[in-house]
N, C-alpha and C positions, 0 to 999 in steps of 0.2 A: 615389499614391492612398491608400496606408496612412496616411501622415503627414497628408494633407489630411482624412482621415476621423476622426482621433483625437478631436477635440472631440465629434463625434456619438457615438462609441463610449463616451466617458467620461460623457456625459449620458444614455446608455441609449436614445437615439432610434433607433439602428441596432445590429445585431449584427455579430460578426466574419464571419458567413456572408454578410451583405450586402456587406461589403468584398471577400470572395473572389469573389462574383458579379460585382461591378464589374470586378475585375481580369480575370476569365475572359471577360467581355463585350468588353473592350478589344481592338480590332483594330489592331495596330501597323502593318499595311500600309495600312489605310484608317481613320484615326481619326475616326469619325463624331461623336465628342463634342466636337470642336473648334468653337468659335464665334469668328468673326473670325480675327485672326491670333495673338492672345495668350492666349486663355482656353479651358480645357477644362471640360466638365461631366460627369464620370463619374457614372454612376448604374446602377441595376439595377431589376428588378421589385420592387415593394413586398413581395411575398410572400417575398422572399429574406431579409427581416429588418428591416422598418421598423415602428416602433411609433408614431411621430409625425412629421408633416411637419417637415422641418428641412433646413438647409443649413450648410455650413462653407466658408470660403475660405482658401486657402493662397497666399501670394505667394512665389515662388521668384526671388530676386534675379538669378541667372544663368540662369534658365530651366531647363526640363527637356524632353528629347525625348519626344514622344508618338508619333513615327514616325521612320523613318530620317533624314528631312530636316526635320521640323517640330518647332519648339520652342514651348512655351507658358510663360508667366510666372505665370499665375493658374490655380489648380485649384479649382473650385467643386464640391464634392461635394453632390449633390442627393439627398435621401431623400424621395421622394414616397409618399403613402399611397394615392393613386389616380391616375388619368390626368387629373384636372381641377383639383384644389385648388392646384396649383403653377403653373398656366398664366400668371397675371398676373405673378408674380415672374419666370418664365422669359421672358416678353415684355420685361420691363424689363432683364433680363440681356442678352438678345440686342441690345437697343438700345444698351446700354452697350458691349458687346463690339464692335459694328460701328463705334463711334466711335474710329477708329485714332489720331487726334491725342490724344484724352483718355487712351487706354490707354497710348500711348507716354510721355505725361507722367507717368502713375502709375508706370510702370516706372522711369523715370529719377529720380523724386522721391517714392518711396513713403513714405507715412505713413498711419496709421489715419485721421487727420482728413481727409487728401486723398481717401482712398477713400470715406469717409462723405459728403463734400461731392459727389463725383462721382455717388454713388448718389442723393443728394437731388436733384441737378441733373437727372439722368436721369428720376427720378420726376416732377418738375415739368414737364419737356418733354412727357411722355406724358399729363399731365392735361388 
């Protein structure tokens, strides 16, 4: 979570306190932030240290355990400023995360262009 949050910390859209809050909120026994089989969306309350709606994505080639038996390959740090403004993006992320075939393909052949293409495809499917 720390590594996935670095771009947001560097841009000043979140604080170190927000990262601590995400880590403290994570339940290793019941990882509620997991979407589909391969993606996690750690987040905390905006008041923990969010100055602007933002997200960052980390791809972990060999995966990382978010529970004793569950591994994810994508960590999408979400920094919401309220409970509403990120809903459309979250809906698109859920749709992408639930497409297991596409997610497996991204894991096996990851590139920034493939990821951007998958995001665009998902966006078009939802329009």
